[in-house]
C-alpha positions in Angstrom: -37.0 -6.8 1.6 -38.0 -3.9 -0.8 -37.5 -4.3 -4.5 -36.0 -1.4 -6.1 -36.3 -0.9 -9.7 -34.2 2.4 -11.1 -35.4 3.9 -14.5 -32.7 5.3 -17.3 -29.6 7.3 -16.3 -29.7 6.0 -12.8 -29.6 2.0 -14.1 -27.0 3.6 -16.5 -24.7 4.7 -13.9 -25.4 2.3 -11.4 -24.9 -0.9 -14.0 -28.5 -2.1 -12.7 -32.1 -2.0 -13.2 -33.4 -3.6 -9.9 -32.2 -4.6 -6.8 -33.6 -6.0 -3.3 -33.5 -4.3 0.0 -33.1 -5.9 3.2 -33.4 -2.9 5.4 -35.7 -2.2 8.4 -39.1 -1.0 7.5 -41.3 1.6 7.5 -39.1 3.7 5.9 -39.4 6.6 4.2 -38.2 7.0 0.3 -36.0 9.4 1.6 -34.1 6.8 4.3 -34.5 4.3 1.3 -32.6 6.6 -0.9 -29.8 7.2 1.5 -29.6 3.2 2.0 -29.1 3.3 -1.7 -26.5 6.0 -1.9 -24.4 3.9 0.4 -24.8 0.1 -1.7 -24.6 2.4 -4.8 -22.1 5.3 -4.8 -22.3 5.7 -8.5 -26.3 6.8 -8.1 -26.2 10.3 -9.4 -26.9 13.1 -6.9 -30.2 15.2 -8.0 -33.8 15.0 -7.8 -35.7 12.0 -8.9 -39.5 10.7 -9.3 -40.7 8.0 -7.1 -43.8 5.3 -7.4 -44.3 2.9 -4.7 -46.6 -0.1 -6.2 -47.0 2.2 -9.6 -48.4 4.5 -7.0 -46.6 8.5 -7.3 -44.9 8.7 -4.2 -42.6 11.7 -2.6 -39.5 11.9 -0.8 -41.8 11.9 2.7 -43.8 8.4 1.4 -43.3 5.4 3.9 -42.3 2.2 2.3 -43.3 -1.2 4.0 -41.7 -4.6 3.6 -42.8 -6.3 0.2 -43.2 -3.1 -1.5 -41.7 -2.2 -5.3 -39.9 1.0 -5.5 -39.5 2.8 -8.7 -36.5 5.4 -9.0 -36.9 7.5 -12.3 -35.0 11.0 -13.4 -37.0 13.8 -13.8 -38.7 13.7 -17.4 -39.0 16.5 -19.8 -40.8 16.9 -23.1 -42.9 19.1 -25.2 
């Protein structure tokens, strides 16, 4: 099981901040996002930032059973 945390507009658009996914692992972040889109069709399109177990990750990063994945919208600031 993978714990997924959604932040900002992603949580607002999907109506959830956290969910658990039972999917075959290992899986890339990109594969995880594809599965999330199937389960959460309201997930906005676009580029996201990712973290696995509180460490920055990319779409190519590998997720394992028991991991926590944070999916965040891009940040801007000044």
